A tleap script that builds the chain and sets N, CA, C and O, in Angstrom:
source leaprc.protein.ff14SB
mol = sequence {
  NMET GLU SER ILE ASN ASP ILE LYS ARG ASP
  ALA THR ASN PRO ILE GLY ASN ASP LYS LYS
  LEU ILE VAL HIE ILE CYS ASN GLY ILE GLY
  GLY TRP GLY LYS GLY PHE VAL LEU ALA ARG
  SER GLU LYS TRP LYS LYS PRO GLU GLN GLN
  TYR CYS GLU TRP PHE LYS SER GLN ASN LYS
  PHE GLU LEU GLY GLU VAL GLN PHE VAL ASP
  ILE ASP TYR GLU LEU ILE PRO VAL LEU THR
  CPRO
}
set mol.1.N position { -39.816 60.123 110.208 }
set mol.1.CA position { -40.552 60.065 108.948 }
set mol.1.C position { -40.396 58.770 108.309 }
set mol.1.O position { -39.279 58.263 108.197 }
set mol.2.N position { -41.547 58.155 107.846 }
set mol.2.CA position { -41.535 56.886 107.140 }
set mol.2.C position { -41.093 57.144 105.686 }
set mol.2.O position { -41.367 58.185 105.088 }
set mol.3.N position { -40.386 56.116 105.157 }
set mol.3.CA position { -40.072 56.151 103.754 }
set mol.3.C position { -41.047 55.373 102.902 }
set mol.3.O position { -41.808 54.531 103.381 }
set mol.4.N position { -40.993 55.698 101.572 }
set mol.4.CA position { -41.855 54.974 100.659 }
set mol.4.C position { -41.044 53.956 99.879 }
set mol.4.O position { -39.979 54.237 99.331 }
set mol.5.N position { -41.596 52.786 99.863 }
set mol.5.CA position { -40.808 51.649 99.151 }
set mol.5.C position { -41.573 51.428 97.832 }
set mol.5.O position { -42.798 51.303 97.832 }
set mol.6.N position { -40.856 51.382 96.739 }
set mol.6.CA position { -41.429 51.162 95.462 }
set mol.6.C position { -41.399 49.644 95.229 }
set mol.6.O position { -40.311 49.076 95.137 }
set mol.7.N position { -42.513 48.991 95.133 }
set mol.7.CA position { -42.530 47.557 94.912 }
set mol.7.C position { -43.364 47.301 93.663 }
set mol.7.O position { -44.497 47.761 93.526 }
set mol.8.N position { -42.737 46.533 92.748 }
set mol.8.CA position { -43.447 46.216 91.539 }
set mol.8.C position { -44.092 44.798 91.688 }
set mol.8.O position { -43.431 43.789 91.936 }
set mol.9.N position { -45.412 44.820 91.517 }
set mol.9.CA position { -46.205 43.557 91.633 }
set mol.9.C position { -47.390 43.673 90.704 }
set mol.9.O position { -47.585 44.666 90.004 }
set mol.10.N position { -48.183 42.596 90.733 }
set mol.10.CA position { -49.400 42.451 90.021 }
set mol.10.C position { -50.516 43.183 90.820 }
set mol.10.O position { -50.840 42.723 91.915 }
set mol.11.N position { -51.066 44.195 90.377 }
set mol.11.CA position { -52.099 44.967 91.156 }
set mol.11.C position { -53.398 44.142 91.265 }
set mol.11.O position { -54.270 44.487 92.062 }
set mol.12.N position { -53.535 43.097 90.506 }
set mol.12.CA position { -54.756 42.257 90.651 }
set mol.12.C position { -54.491 41.151 91.714 }
set mol.12.O position { -55.375 40.343 91.998 }
set mol.13.N position { -53.271 41.127 92.293 }
set mol.13.CA position { -53.028 40.142 93.263 }
set mol.13.C position { -52.266 40.833 94.483 }
set mol.13.O position { -51.063 40.664 94.684 }
set mol.14.N position { -53.050 41.587 95.232 }
set mol.14.CA position { -52.496 42.369 96.377 }
set mol.14.C position { -51.930 41.428 97.469 }
set mol.14.O position { -52.449 40.331 97.674 }
set mol.15.N position { -50.915 41.848 98.129 }
set mol.15.CA position { -50.368 41.037 99.219 }
set mol.15.C position { -50.987 41.366 100.600 }
set mol.15.O position { -51.650 42.393 100.743 }
set mol.16.N position { -50.791 40.569 101.535 }
set mol.16.CA position { -51.314 40.738 102.898 }
set mol.16.C position { -52.197 39.671 103.357 }
set mol.16.O position { -52.624 38.821 102.576 }
set mol.17.N position { -52.509 39.690 104.704 }
set mol.17.CA position { -53.333 38.605 105.269 }
set mol.17.C position { -54.778 38.962 105.523 }
set mol.17.O position { -55.594 38.093 105.831 }
set mol.18.N position { -55.115 40.301 105.389 }
set mol.18.CA position { -56.446 40.764 105.720 }
set mol.18.C position { -57.248 40.919 104.423 }
set mol.18.O position { -56.754 40.635 103.332 }
set mol.19.N position { -58.513 41.382 104.571 }
set mol.19.CA position { -59.340 41.728 103.367 }
set mol.19.C position { -58.571 42.873 102.574 }
set mol.19.O position { -57.846 43.683 103.150 }
set mol.20.N position { -58.773 42.869 101.331 }
set mol.20.CA position { -58.117 43.850 100.511 }
set mol.20.C position { -59.114 44.556 99.575 }
set mol.20.O position { -60.151 44.009 99.200 }
set mol.21.N position { -58.762 45.746 99.231 }
set mol.21.CA position { -59.526 46.539 98.277 }
set mol.21.C position { -58.622 46.809 97.079 }
set mol.21.O position { -57.447 47.141 97.238 }
set mol.22.N position { -59.179 46.664 95.884 }
set mol.22.CA position { -58.544 47.179 94.681 }
set mol.22.C position { -59.288 48.377 94.298 }
set mol.22.O position { -60.405 48.257 93.793 }
set mol.23.N position { -58.725 49.594 94.511 }
set mol.23.CA position { -59.421 50.846 94.205 }
set mol.23.C position { -59.022 51.313 92.803 }
set mol.23.O position { -57.839 51.403 92.476 }
set mol.24.N position { -60.016 51.602 92.000 }
set mol.24.CA position { -59.787 52.085 90.634 }
set mol.24.C position { -60.666 53.264 90.327 }
set mol.24.O position { -61.885 53.182 90.484 }
set mol.25.N position { -60.095 54.336 89.902 }
set mol.25.CA position { -60.887 55.501 89.521 }
set mol.25.C position { -61.193 55.383 88.041 }
set mol.25.O position { -60.278 55.302 87.222 }
set mol.26.N position { -62.516 55.373 87.678 }
set mol.26.CA position { -62.941 55.122 86.394 }
set mol.26.C position { -63.354 56.475 85.685 }
set mol.26.O position { -63.537 57.494 86.350 }
set mol.27.N position { -63.483 56.448 84.408 }
set mol.27.CA position { -63.987 57.616 83.746 }
set mol.27.C position { -65.493 57.723 84.053 }
set mol.27.O position { -66.094 56.756 84.521 }
set mol.28.N position { -66.083 58.845 83.803 }
set mol.28.CA position { -67.529 59.040 84.041 }
set mol.28.C position { -68.361 58.845 82.840 }
set mol.28.O position { -69.538 59.205 82.842 }
set mol.29.N position { -67.773 58.256 81.744 }
set mol.29.CA position { -68.561 58.180 80.508 }
set mol.29.C position { -68.912 56.747 80.204 }
set mol.29.O position { -69.383 56.430 79.112 }
set mol.30.N position { -68.681 55.871 81.180 }
set mol.30.CA position { -69.129 54.452 80.972 }
set mol.30.C position { -68.192 53.586 80.162 }
set mol.30.O position { -68.550 52.461 79.813 }
set mol.31.N position { -66.949 54.095 79.836 }
set mol.31.CA position { -66.081 53.362 79.004 }
set mol.31.C position { -65.286 52.324 79.877 }
set mol.31.O position { -64.974 52.537 81.048 }
set mol.32.N position { -65.001 51.202 79.193 }
set mol.32.CA position { -64.216 50.152 79.813 }
set mol.32.C position { -63.473 49.446 78.723 }
set mol.32.O position { -64.078 48.815 77.857 }
set mol.33.N position { -62.185 49.544 78.753 }
set mol.33.CA position { -61.467 48.847 77.737 }
set mol.33.C position { -60.020 49.279 77.519 }
set mol.33.O position { -59.382 48.835 76.565 }
set mol.34.N position { -59.514 50.109 78.359 }
set mol.34.CA position { -58.062 50.469 78.277 }
set mol.34.C position { -57.473 50.565 79.619 }
set mol.34.O position { -58.181 50.831 80.590 }
set mol.35.N position { -56.153 50.351 79.723 }
set mol.35.CA position { -55.451 50.519 80.953 }
set mol.35.C position { -55.656 49.277 81.865 }
set mol.35.O position { -55.718 48.122 81.444 }
set mol.36.N position { -55.753 49.660 83.181 }
set mol.36.CA position { -55.810 48.636 84.255 }
set mol.36.C position { -57.083 47.740 84.137 }
set mol.36.O position { -57.034 46.579 84.544 }
set mol.37.N position { -58.131 48.214 83.633 }
set mol.37.CA position { -59.427 47.451 83.555 }
set mol.37.C position { -59.147 46.199 82.642 }
set mol.37.O position { -59.782 45.167 82.853 }
set mol.38.N position { -58.265 46.259 81.690 }
set mol.38.CA position { -57.987 45.025 80.897 }
set mol.38.C position { -57.491 43.921 81.691 }
set mol.38.O position { -57.926 42.778 81.548 }
set mol.39.N position { -56.517 44.257 82.594 }
set mol.39.CA position { -55.985 43.173 83.491 }
set mol.39.C position { -57.065 42.655 84.393 }
set mol.39.O position { -57.097 41.453 84.658 }
set mol.40.N position { -57.986 43.519 84.900 }
set mol.40.CA position { -59.022 43.115 85.807 }
set mol.40.C position { -60.061 42.256 85.035 }
set mol.40.O position { -60.492 41.215 85.530 }
set mol.41.N position { -60.432 42.673 83.898 }
set mol.41.CA position { -61.301 41.860 83.076 }
set mol.41.C position { -60.840 40.488 82.670 }
set mol.41.O position { -61.593 39.523 82.540 }
set mol.42.N position { -59.553 40.482 82.484 }
set mol.42.CA position { -58.890 39.126 82.165 }
set mol.42.C position { -59.017 38.203 83.310 }
set mol.42.O position { -59.150 36.997 83.104 }
set mol.43.N position { -58.985 38.706 84.539 }
set mol.43.CA position { -58.957 37.855 85.748 }
set mol.43.C position { -60.404 37.712 86.226 }
set mol.43.O position { -60.736 36.607 86.655 }
set mol.44.N position { -61.301 38.702 86.203 }
set mol.44.CA position { -62.672 38.721 86.714 }
set mol.44.C position { -63.616 39.342 85.724 }
set mol.44.O position { -63.284 40.395 85.180 }
set mol.45.N position { -64.741 38.786 85.455 }
set mol.45.CA position { -65.726 39.438 84.594 }
set mol.45.C position { -66.695 40.304 85.397 }
set mol.45.O position { -67.235 41.261 84.841 }
set mol.46.N position { -66.936 40.021 86.645 }
set mol.46.CA position { -67.958 40.627 87.416 }
set mol.46.C position { -67.791 42.169 87.579 }
set mol.46.O position { -68.787 42.882 87.456 }
set mol.47.N position { -66.585 42.707 87.847 }
set mol.47.CA position { -66.463 44.170 87.943 }
set mol.47.C position { -66.887 44.928 86.640 }
set mol.47.O position { -67.560 45.958 86.679 }
set mol.48.N position { -66.466 44.370 85.532 }
set mol.48.CA position { -66.883 45.030 84.256 }
set mol.48.C position { -68.392 44.949 84.025 }
set mol.48.O position { -69.028 45.903 83.577 }
set mol.49.N position { -68.914 43.831 84.331 }
set mol.49.CA position { -70.382 43.699 84.093 }
set mol.49.C position { -71.145 44.602 85.074 }
set mol.49.O position { -72.116 45.241 84.670 }
set mol.50.N position { -70.751 44.671 86.307 }
set mol.50.CA position { -71.485 45.553 87.293 }
set mol.50.C position { -71.242 47.038 86.973 }
set mol.50.O position { -72.151 47.855 87.121 }
set mol.51.N position { -70.061 47.378 86.550 }
set mol.51.CA position { -69.825 48.766 86.254 }
set mol.51.C position { -70.633 49.189 85.006 }
set mol.51.O position { -71.157 50.302 84.990 }
set mol.52.N position { -70.748 48.381 84.005 }
set mol.52.CA position { -71.533 48.719 82.822 }
set mol.52.C position { -72.998 48.784 83.166 }
set mol.52.O position { -73.669 49.696 82.680 }
set mol.53.N position { -73.552 47.894 83.964 }
set mol.53.CA position { -74.880 47.921 84.431 }
set mol.53.C position { -75.191 49.202 85.257 }
set mol.53.O position { -76.238 49.832 85.112 }
set mol.54.N position { -74.234 49.536 86.113 }
set mol.54.CA position { -74.324 50.710 86.934 }
set mol.54.C position { -74.435 51.990 86.030 }
set mol.54.O position { -75.290 52.857 86.208 }
set mol.55.N position { -73.521 52.018 85.081 }
set mol.55.CA position { -73.495 53.173 84.190 }
set mol.55.C position { -74.835 53.329 83.438 }
set mol.55.O position { -75.379 54.428 83.323 }
set mol.56.N position { -75.358 52.162 82.917 }
set mol.56.CA position { -76.600 52.253 82.156 }
set mol.56.C position { -77.745 52.675 83.026 }
set mol.56.O position { -78.712 53.235 82.511 }
set mol.57.N position { -77.694 52.433 84.359 }
set mol.57.CA position { -78.846 52.791 85.207 }
set mol.57.C position { -78.833 54.238 85.649 }
set mol.57.O position { -79.801 54.697 86.254 }
set mol.58.N position { -77.738 54.994 85.359 }
set mol.58.CA position { -77.611 56.341 85.829 }
set mol.58.C position { -77.834 57.252 84.671 }
set mol.58.O position { -77.607 56.870 83.524 }
set mol.59.N position { -78.297 58.509 84.958 }
set mol.59.CA position { -78.298 59.576 83.982 }
set mol.59.C position { -76.971 60.076 83.719 }
set mol.59.O position { -76.580 60.351 82.585 }
set mol.60.N position { -76.211 60.207 84.868 }
set mol.60.CA position { -74.775 60.585 84.914 }
set mol.60.C position { -74.215 60.225 86.246 }
set mol.60.O position { -74.950 60.024 87.213 }
set mol.61.N position { -72.917 60.142 86.301 }
set mol.61.CA position { -72.282 59.818 87.614 }
set mol.61.C position { -72.042 61.173 88.299 }
set mol.61.O position { -71.753 62.186 87.663 }
set mol.62.N position { -72.179 61.131 89.632 }
set mol.62.CA position { -71.915 62.293 90.449 }
set mol.62.C position { -70.613 62.118 91.141 }
set mol.62.O position { -70.250 60.982 91.445 }
set mol.63.N position { -69.881 63.159 91.413 }
set mol.63.CA position { -68.622 63.196 92.043 }
set mol.63.C position { -68.703 62.472 93.409 }
set mol.63.O position { -69.602 62.764 94.197 }
set mol.64.N position { -67.838 61.595 93.678 }
set mol.64.CA position { -67.795 60.894 94.963 }
set mol.64.C position { -68.564 59.509 94.991 }
set mol.64.O position { -68.497 58.775 95.976 }
set mol.65.N position { -69.237 59.214 93.952 }
set mol.65.CA position { -69.967 57.905 93.901 }
set mol.65.C position { -68.965 56.759 93.895 }
set mol.65.O position { -67.897 56.868 93.292 }
set mol.66.N position { -69.307 55.658 94.566 }
set mol.66.CA position { -68.451 54.485 94.514 }
set mol.66.C position { -69.294 53.292 94.309 }
set mol.66.O position { -70.500 53.337 94.551 }
set mol.67.N position { -68.724 52.246 93.883 }
set mol.67.CA position { -69.331 50.955 93.684 }
set mol.67.C position { -68.441 49.849 94.262 }
set mol.67.O position { -67.278 49.757 93.869 }
set mol.68.N position { -68.910 49.047 95.132 }
set mol.68.CA position { -68.143 47.917 95.682 }
set mol.68.C position { -68.597 46.659 94.971 }
set mol.68.O position { -69.797 46.414 94.839 }
set mol.69.N position { -67.637 45.850 94.508 }
set mol.69.CA position { -67.961 44.683 93.804 }
set mol.69.C position { -67.215 43.521 94.479 }
set mol.69.O position { -65.989 43.440 94.403 }
set mol.70.N position { -67.958 42.627 95.137 }
set mol.70.CA position { -67.314 41.413 95.755 }
set mol.70.C position { -66.983 40.433 94.665 }
set mol.70.O position { -67.850 40.024 93.893 }
set mol.71.N position { -65.706 40.050 94.602 }
set mol.71.CA position { -65.236 39.053 93.680 }
set mol.71.C position { -64.628 37.869 94.371 }
set mol.71.O position { -64.461 36.822 93.745 }
set mol.72.N position { -64.303 37.980 95.575 }
set mol.72.CA position { -63.570 37.006 96.381 }
set mol.72.C position { -63.811 37.308 97.804 }
set mol.72.O position { -64.057 38.468 98.135 }
set mol.73.N position { -63.759 36.336 98.688 }
set mol.73.CA position { -63.962 36.558 100.085 }
set mol.73.C position { -63.002 37.626 100.653 }
set mol.73.O position { -63.402 38.420 101.504 }
set mol.74.N position { -61.754 37.647 100.191 }
set mol.74.CA position { -60.822 38.618 100.722 }
set mol.74.C position { -60.438 39.762 99.796 }
set mol.74.O position { -59.517 40.526 100.086 }
set mol.75.N position { -61.153 39.874 98.675 }
set mol.75.CA position { -60.808 40.865 97.674 }
set mol.75.C position { -62.040 41.679 97.168 }
set mol.75.O position { -63.003 41.083 96.686 }
set mol.76.N position { -62.015 42.970 97.269 }
set mol.76.CA position { -63.173 43.764 96.815 }
set mol.76.C position { -62.643 44.872 95.997 }
set mol.76.O position { -61.942 45.743 96.511 }
set mol.77.N position { -62.976 44.873 94.637 }
set mol.77.CA position { -62.601 46.057 93.848 }
set mol.77.C position { -63.547 47.176 94.149 }
set mol.77.O position { -64.730 46.947 94.404 }
set mol.78.N position { -63.053 48.363 94.124 }
set mol.78.CA position { -63.879 49.555 94.341 }
set mol.78.C position { -63.767 50.406 93.109 }
set mol.78.O position { -62.665 50.782 92.708 }
set mol.79.N position { -64.905 50.721 92.494 }
set mol.79.CA position { -64.930 51.528 91.287 }
set mol.79.C position { -65.509 52.915 91.671 }
set mol.79.O position { -66.552 52.996 92.320 }
set mol.80.N position { -64.832 53.978 91.270 }
set mol.80.CA position { -65.292 55.247 91.448 }
set mol.80.C position { -65.088 56.121 90.216 }
set mol.80.O position { -63.952 56.291 89.775 }
set mol.81.N position { -66.182 56.694 89.634 }
set mol.81.CA position { -66.022 57.534 88.446 }
set mol.81.C position { -65.476 58.840 88.792 }
set mol.81.O position { -65.275 59.679 87.914 }
savepdb mol mol.pdb
quit
């Protein structure tokens, strides 16, 4: 059985040599402004802009919807309400 290692790092700067995903589960009400999104918005504006545009274009979010936002060649945030 493998063990789990607790590593404290900056979640906006994942480690590794391959492409990376930053997965973030969002609320379904179009809110952006508390928690992890603050650190993301400080580093990149594109995820917030695209999430807000996506929310405005929907009547409501459906369970299981995802949005991929390219911000860097090796880093892709994934937003899911």
